[in-house]
A tleap script that builds the chain and sets N, CA, C and O, in Angstrom:
source leaprc.protein.ff14SB
mol = sequence {
  NMET THR ASP ILE VAL ASN ILE HIE ASP ALA
  LYS THR HIE PHE SER ARG LEU VAL ASP ARG
  VAL SER ALA GLY GLU ASP ILE VAL ILE ALA
  ARG ALA GLY LYS PRO VAL ALA LEU LEU THR
  ARG ILE ASP ARG GLN ALA HIE ALA GLY PRO
  ARG LYS PRO GLY MET PHE PRO GLY LEU SER
  VAL PRO PRO GLU PHE PHE ASP PRO LEU PRO
  ASP ALA GLU LEU SER ALA LEU CGLU
}
set mol.1.N position { -69.708 -25.210 -29.846 }
set mol.1.CA position { -70.089 -24.565 -28.606 }
set mol.1.C position { -71.194 -25.375 -27.930 }
set mol.1.O position { -72.140 -25.810 -28.588 }
set mol.2.N position { -71.076 -25.575 -26.636 }
set mol.2.CA position { -72.071 -26.319 -25.872 }
set mol.2.C position { -73.192 -25.385 -25.461 }
set mol.2.O position { -72.946 -24.305 -24.922 }
set mol.3.N position { -74.405 -25.797 -25.713 }
set mol.3.CA position { -75.579 -24.994 -25.372 }
set mol.3.C position { -76.024 -25.329 -23.954 }
set mol.3.O position { -75.937 -26.485 -23.538 }
set mol.4.N position { -76.497 -24.340 -23.208 }
set mol.4.CA position { -77.034 -24.553 -21.864 }
set mol.4.C position { -78.542 -24.350 -21.927 }
set mol.4.O position { -79.023 -23.326 -22.413 }
set mol.5.N position { -79.289 -25.346 -21.427 }
set mol.5.CA position { -80.748 -25.333 -21.496 }
set mol.5.C position { -81.288 -25.574 -20.091 }
set mol.5.O position { -80.803 -26.458 -19.384 }
set mol.6.N position { -82.292 -24.795 -19.679 }
set mol.6.CA position { -82.858 -25.034 -18.358 }
set mol.6.C position { -83.754 -26.273 -18.384 }
set mol.6.O position { -84.194 -26.707 -19.449 }
set mol.7.N position { -84.016 -26.829 -17.225 }
set mol.7.CA position { -84.749 -28.090 -17.125 }
set mol.7.C position { -86.128 -28.000 -17.772 }
set mol.7.O position { -86.536 -28.921 -18.479 }
set mol.8.N position { -86.838 -26.926 -17.546 }
set mol.8.CA position { -88.180 -26.793 -18.120 }
set mol.8.C position { -88.120 -26.864 -19.655 }
set mol.8.O position { -88.900 -27.584 -20.279 }
set mol.9.N position { -87.197 -26.116 -20.250 }
set mol.9.CA position { -87.057 -26.148 -21.705 }
set mol.9.C position { -86.593 -27.518 -22.197 }
set mol.9.O position { -87.004 -27.973 -23.264 }
set mol.10.N position { -85.737 -28.170 -21.414 }
set mol.10.CA position { -85.263 -29.502 -21.800 }
set mol.10.C position { -86.428 -30.492 -21.831 }
set mol.10.O position { -86.512 -31.324 -22.735 }
set mol.11.N position { -87.329 -30.404 -20.846 }
set mol.11.CA position { -88.494 -31.296 -20.839 }
set mol.11.C position { -89.421 -30.976 -22.002 }
set mol.11.O position { -89.961 -31.878 -22.644 }
set mol.12.N position { -89.601 -29.704 -22.266 }
set mol.12.CA position { -90.512 -29.281 -23.323 }
set mol.12.C position { -90.001 -29.659 -24.706 }
set mol.12.O position { -90.786 -30.030 -25.579 }
set mol.13.N position { -88.700 -29.569 -24.910 }
set mol.13.CA position { -88.109 -29.778 -26.234 }
set mol.13.C position { -87.151 -30.972 -26.261 }
set mol.13.O position { -86.165 -30.968 -26.999 }
set mol.14.N position { -87.448 -31.984 -25.457 }
set mol.14.CA position { -86.529 -33.112 -25.316 }
set mol.14.C position { -86.206 -33.782 -26.658 }
set mol.14.O position { -85.043 -34.072 -26.937 }
set mol.15.N position { -87.209 -34.027 -27.476 }
set mol.15.CA position { -86.966 -34.691 -28.769 }
set mol.15.C position { -86.016 -33.883 -29.645 }
set mol.15.O position { -85.138 -34.445 -30.300 }
set mol.16.N position { -86.194 -32.572 -29.654 }
set mol.16.CA position { -85.299 -31.716 -30.448 }
set mol.16.C position { -83.871 -31.770 -29.912 }
set mol.16.O position { -82.908 -31.801 -30.678 }
set mol.17.N position { -83.749 -31.781 -28.578 }
set mol.17.CA position { -82.417 -31.848 -27.976 }
set mol.17.C position { -81.739 -33.178 -28.322 }
set mol.17.O position { -80.541 -33.214 -28.603 }
set mol.18.N position { -82.509 -34.263 -28.300 }
set mol.18.CA position { -81.943 -35.564 -28.649 }
set mol.18.C position { -81.481 -35.570 -30.111 }
set mol.18.O position { -80.448 -36.155 -30.435 }
set mol.19.N position { -82.233 -34.929 -30.971 }
set mol.19.CA position { -81.809 -34.825 -32.376 }
set mol.19.C position { -80.479 -34.077 -32.487 }
set mol.19.O position { -79.592 -34.486 -33.237 }
set mol.20.N position { -80.347 -32.988 -31.744 }
set mol.20.CA position { -79.107 -32.210 -31.784 }
set mol.20.C position { -77.934 -33.022 -31.225 }
set mol.20.O position { -76.828 -32.983 -31.763 }
set mol.21.N position { -78.193 -33.757 -30.141 }
set mol.21.CA position { -77.151 -34.587 -29.542 }
set mol.21.C position { -76.760 -35.710 -30.501 }
set mol.21.O position { -75.581 -36.042 -30.625 }
set mol.22.N position { -77.744 -36.290 -31.172 }
set mol.22.CA position { -77.457 -37.349 -32.151 }
set mol.22.C position { -76.550 -36.841 -33.263 }
set mol.22.O position { -75.781 -37.609 -33.842 }
set mol.23.N position { -76.639 -35.554 -33.560 }
set mol.23.CA position { -75.807 -34.946 -34.600 }
set mol.23.C position { -74.414 -34.590 -34.079 }
set mol.23.O position { -73.579 -34.091 -34.834 }
set mol.24.N position { -74.158 -34.846 -32.782 }
set mol.24.CA position { -72.822 -34.621 -32.240 }
set mol.24.C position { -72.678 -33.462 -31.288 }
set mol.24.O position { -71.577 -33.204 -30.800 }
set mol.25.N position { -73.755 -32.753 -31.007 }
set mol.25.CA position { -73.688 -31.595 -30.113 }
set mol.25.C position { -73.876 -32.054 -28.661 }
set mol.25.O position { -74.643 -32.980 -28.400 }
set mol.26.N position { -73.184 -31.413 -27.726 }
set mol.26.CA position { -73.407 -31.648 -26.304 }
set mol.26.C position { -74.316 -30.555 -25.770 }
set mol.26.O position { -74.212 -29.399 -26.180 }
set mol.27.N position { -75.207 -30.920 -24.855 }
set mol.27.CA position { -76.140 -29.962 -24.262 }
set mol.27.C position { -76.010 -30.050 -22.746 }
set mol.27.O position { -76.080 -31.141 -22.180 }
set mol.28.N position { -75.823 -28.914 -22.089 }
set mol.28.CA position { -75.784 -28.861 -20.634 }
set mol.28.C position { -77.178 -28.524 -20.136 }
set mol.28.O position { -77.805 -27.577 -20.610 }
set mol.29.N position { -77.664 -29.312 -19.169 }
set mol.29.CA position { -78.965 -29.061 -18.545 }
set mol.29.C position { -78.690 -28.327 -17.232 }
set mol.29.O position { -77.866 -28.767 -16.431 }
set mol.30.N position { -79.382 -27.209 -17.018 }
set mol.30.CA position { -79.138 -26.385 -15.836 }
set mol.30.C position { -80.404 -26.229 -15.009 }
set mol.30.O position { -81.515 -26.227 -15.539 }
set mol.31.N position { -80.217 -26.100 -13.705 }
set mol.31.CA position { -81.301 -25.795 -12.775 }
set mol.31.C position { -80.938 -24.463 -12.110 }
set mol.31.O position { -79.890 -24.339 -11.476 }
set mol.32.N position { -81.804 -23.490 -12.262 }
set mol.32.CA position { -81.565 -22.150 -11.711 }
set mol.32.C position { -80.221 -21.597 -12.178 }
set mol.32.O position { -79.509 -20.936 -11.422 }
set mol.33.N position { -79.884 -21.882 -13.450 }
set mol.33.CA position { -78.659 -21.356 -14.034 }
set mol.33.C position { -77.403 -22.133 -13.699 }
set mol.33.O position { -76.325 -21.797 -14.189 }
set mol.34.N position { -77.517 -23.185 -12.857 }
set mol.34.CA position { -76.346 -23.976 -12.476 }
set mol.34.C position { -76.366 -25.304 -13.227 }
set mol.34.O position { -77.355 -26.033 -13.151 }
set mol.35.N position { -75.305 -25.632 -13.943 }
set mol.35.CA position { -75.257 -26.899 -14.680 }
set mol.35.C position { -75.411 -28.092 -13.735 }
set mol.35.O position { -74.761 -28.156 -12.692 }
set mol.36.N position { -76.278 -29.036 -14.114 }
set mol.36.CA position { -76.492 -30.227 -13.294 }
set mol.36.C position { -76.333 -31.522 -14.084 }
set mol.36.O position { -76.160 -32.584 -13.486 }
set mol.37.N position { -76.389 -31.456 -15.417 }
set mol.37.CA position { -76.294 -32.673 -16.218 }
set mol.37.C position { -75.759 -32.340 -17.606 }
set mol.37.O position { -75.837 -31.202 -18.069 }
set mol.38.N position { -75.217 -33.361 -18.249 }
set mol.38.CA position { -74.722 -33.219 -19.606 }
set mol.38.C position { -75.425 -34.241 -20.479 }
set mol.38.O position { -75.380 -35.441 -20.206 }
set mol.39.N position { -76.070 -33.765 -21.522 }
set mol.39.CA position { -76.718 -34.629 -22.506 }
set mol.39.C position { -75.733 -34.766 -23.661 }
set mol.39.O position { -75.406 -33.786 -24.330 }
set mol.40.N position { -75.267 -35.988 -23.887 }
set mol.40.CA position { -74.238 -36.212 -24.898 }
set mol.40.C position { -74.510 -37.506 -25.642 }
set mol.40.O position { -75.175 -38.403 -25.124 }
set mol.41.N position { -74.000 -37.596 -26.840 }
set mol.41.CA position { -74.210 -38.778 -27.670 }
set mol.41.C position { -73.373 -39.948 -27.154 }
set mol.41.O position { -72.247 -39.765 -26.690 }
set mol.42.N position { -73.931 -41.131 -27.241 }
set mol.42.CA position { -73.202 -42.339 -26.876 }
set mol.42.C position { -72.455 -42.832 -28.102 }
set mol.42.O position { -73.034 -42.995 -29.177 }
set mol.43.N position { -71.178 -43.065 -27.928 }
set mol.43.CA position { -70.370 -43.624 -29.003 }
set mol.43.C position { -70.667 -45.119 -29.057 }
set mol.43.O position { -70.300 -45.864 -28.149 }
set mol.44.N position { -71.322 -45.545 -30.106 }
set mol.44.CA position { -71.766 -46.941 -30.209 }
set mol.44.C position { -70.617 -47.937 -30.110 }
set mol.44.O position { -70.787 -48.996 -29.507 }
set mol.45.N position { -69.460 -47.634 -30.679 }
set mol.45.CA position { -68.343 -48.569 -30.602 }
set mol.45.C position { -67.829 -48.706 -29.177 }
set mol.45.O position { -67.494 -49.808 -28.741 }
set mol.46.N position { -67.767 -47.609 -28.457 }
set mol.46.CA position { -67.255 -47.652 -27.092 }
set mol.46.C position { -68.205 -48.396 -26.156 }
set mol.46.O position { -67.774 -48.920 -25.129 }
set mol.47.N position { -69.494 -48.447 -26.499 }
set mol.47.CA position { -70.471 -49.073 -25.619 }
set mol.47.C position { -71.078 -50.343 -26.215 }
set mol.47.O position { -72.115 -50.817 -25.752 }
set mol.48.N position { -70.439 -50.880 -27.226 }
set mol.48.CA position { -70.960 -52.086 -27.855 }
set mol.48.C position { -70.599 -53.307 -27.019 }
set mol.48.O position { -69.463 -53.439 -26.562 }
set mol.49.N position { -71.545 -54.179 -26.826 }
set mol.49.CA position { -71.306 -55.425 -26.125 }
set mol.49.C position { -71.273 -55.260 -24.617 }
set mol.49.O position { -71.306 -54.144 -24.097 }
set mol.50.N position { -71.207 -56.385 -23.924 }
set mol.50.CA position { -71.197 -56.336 -22.458 }
set mol.50.C position { -69.876 -55.796 -21.918 }
set mol.50.O position { -68.835 -55.893 -22.569 }
set mol.51.N position { -69.937 -55.235 -20.738 }
set mol.51.CA position { -68.730 -54.732 -20.095 }
set mol.51.C position { -67.890 -55.910 -19.622 }
set mol.51.O position { -68.424 -56.941 -19.214 }
set mol.52.N position { -66.585 -55.750 -19.680 }
set mol.52.CA position { -65.676 -56.820 -19.291 }
set mol.52.C position { -64.879 -56.393 -18.064 }
set mol.52.O position { -64.197 -55.368 -18.098 }
set mol.53.N position { -64.955 -57.166 -16.980 }
set mol.53.CA position { -64.147 -56.828 -15.799 }
set mol.53.C position { -62.662 -57.024 -16.102 }
set mol.53.O position { -62.296 -57.820 -16.967 }
set mol.54.N position { -61.836 -56.310 -15.401 }
set mol.54.CA position { -60.401 -56.472 -15.550 }
set mol.54.C position { -59.786 -55.687 -16.685 }
set mol.54.O position { -58.701 -56.029 -17.156 }
set mol.55.N position { -60.460 -54.633 -17.135 }
set mol.55.CA position { -59.924 -53.842 -18.237 }
set mol.55.C position { -58.693 -53.044 -17.817 }
set mol.55.O position { -57.906 -52.624 -18.665 }
set mol.56.N position { -58.522 -52.832 -16.503 }
set mol.56.CA position { -57.385 -52.068 -15.994 }
set mol.56.C position { -56.620 -52.933 -14.992 }
set mol.56.O position { -56.765 -52.749 -13.784 }
set mol.57.N position { -55.811 -53.870 -15.477 }
set mol.57.CA position { -55.077 -54.743 -14.572 }
set mol.57.C position { -54.175 -53.930 -13.642 }
set mol.57.O position { -53.551 -52.953 -14.053 }
set mol.58.N position { -54.126 -54.353 -12.397 }
set mol.58.CA position { -53.278 -53.680 -11.416 }
set mol.58.C position { -53.976 -52.538 -10.701 }
set mol.58.O position { -53.463 -52.029 -9.705 }
set mol.59.N position { -55.132 -52.130 -11.191 }
set mol.59.CA position { -55.879 -51.059 -10.531 }
set mol.59.C position { -56.596 -51.633 -9.320 }
set mol.59.O position { -57.282 -52.651 -9.420 }
set mol.60.N position { -56.437 -50.985 -8.189 }
set mol.60.CA position { -57.149 -51.428 -6.993 }
set mol.60.C position { -57.811 -50.226 -6.335 }
set mol.60.O position { -57.332 -49.095 -6.425 }
set mol.61.N position { -58.907 -50.502 -5.683 }
set mol.61.CA position { -59.658 -49.463 -4.987 }
set mol.61.C position { -59.562 -49.758 -3.498 }
set mol.61.O position { -59.937 -50.846 -3.061 }
set mol.62.N position { -59.059 -48.798 -2.701 }
set mol.62.CA position { -58.943 -49.048 -1.266 }
set mol.62.C position { -60.327 -49.169 -0.623 }
set mol.62.O position { -61.275 -48.544 -1.098 }
set mol.63.N position { -60.460 -49.949 0.434 }
set mol.63.CA position { -61.765 -50.160 1.074 }
set mol.63.C position { -62.432 -48.867 1.536 }
set mol.63.O position { -63.659 -48.770 1.506 }
set mol.64.N position { -61.648 -47.869 1.964 }
set mol.64.CA position { -62.234 -46.616 2.453 }
set mol.64.C position { -62.922 -45.823 1.345 }
set mol.64.O position { -63.664 -44.882 1.628 }
set mol.65.N position { -62.686 -46.190 0.099 }
set mol.65.CA position { -63.374 -45.549 -1.020 }
set mol.65.C position { -64.892 -45.678 -0.872 }
set mol.65.O position { -65.637 -44.793 -1.291 }
set mol.66.N position { -65.340 -46.771 -0.283 }
set mol.66.CA position { -66.763 -47.043 -0.151 }
set mol.66.C position { -67.367 -46.483 1.131 }
set mol.66.O position { -68.567 -46.632 1.358 }
set mol.67.N position { -66.562 -45.843 1.971 }
set mol.67.CA position { -67.080 -45.220 3.194 }
set mol.67.C position { -67.992 -44.054 2.842 }
set mol.67.O position { -67.785 -43.393 1.824 }
set mol.68.N position { -69.002 -43.791 3.674 }
set mol.68.CA position { -69.876 -42.634 3.410 }
set mol.68.C position { -69.079 -41.329 3.454 }
set mol.68.O position { -68.102 -41.209 4.193 }
set mol.69.N position { -69.511 -40.363 2.656 }
set mol.69.CA position { -68.861 -39.056 2.677 }
set mol.69.C position { -69.186 -38.331 3.980 }
set mol.69.O position { -70.284 -38.484 4.514 }
set mol.70.N position { -68.243 -37.545 4.495 }
set mol.70.CA position { -68.529 -36.735 5.689 }
set mol.70.C position { -69.652 -35.734 5.392 }
set mol.70.O position { -69.831 -35.310 4.250 }
set mol.71.N position { -70.401 -35.363 6.430 }
set mol.71.CA position { -71.518 -34.427 6.272 }
set mol.71.C position { -71.084 -33.122 5.605 }
set mol.71.O position { -71.836 -32.562 4.807 }
set mol.72.N position { -69.886 -32.629 5.919 }
set mol.72.CA position { -69.412 -31.366 5.336 }
set mol.72.C position { -69.292 -31.490 3.820 }
set mol.72.O position { -69.634 -30.552 3.100 }
set mol.73.N position { -68.817 -32.623 3.325 }
set mol.73.CA position { -68.702 -32.806 1.878 }
set mol.73.C position { -70.070 -32.972 1.236 }
set mol.73.O position { -70.297 -32.473 0.134 }
set mol.74.N position { -70.980 -33.659 1.901 }
set mol.74.CA position { -72.327 -33.832 1.365 }
set mol.74.C position { -73.057 -32.496 1.265 }
set mol.74.O position { -73.723 -32.229 0.264 }
set mol.75.N position { -72.941 -31.661 2.283 }
set mol.75.CA position { -73.639 -30.370 2.259 }
set mol.75.C position { -73.043 -29.449 1.189 }
set mol.75.O position { -73.741 -28.577 0.671 }
set mol.76.N position { -71.765 -29.633 0.854 }
set mol.76.CA position { -71.146 -28.829 -0.191 }
set mol.76.C position { -71.691 -29.182 -1.579 }
set mol.76.O position { -71.580 -28.381 -2.506 }
set mol.77.N position { -72.276 -30.369 -1.728 }
set mol.77.CA position { -72.809 -30.813 -3.006 }
set mol.77.C position { -74.195 -30.242 -3.281 }
set mol.77.O position { -74.673 -30.294 -4.414 }
set mol.78.N position { -74.829 -29.709 -2.274 }
set mol.78.CA position { -76.198 -29.190 -2.464 }
set mol.78.C position { -76.227 -27.893 -3.191 }
set mol.78.O position { -77.302 -27.339 -3.422 }
savepdb mol mol.pdb
quit
């Protein structure tokens, strides 16, 4: 089960949370009861060594992907 911790408690007990995450538990950090971040363990094998470009041959990103989001979408994120 994933535990939900508010930001104040996460700051106060950060070392304990890191210990729990190191043991394999995921922790959700919430602000005013709304989840905003996930504290999770890094899989050392998946993140070992430098990143290599071209891991997904044939994948392309259209140029409009980099366009700014419309104001309506940005305000929905708040």
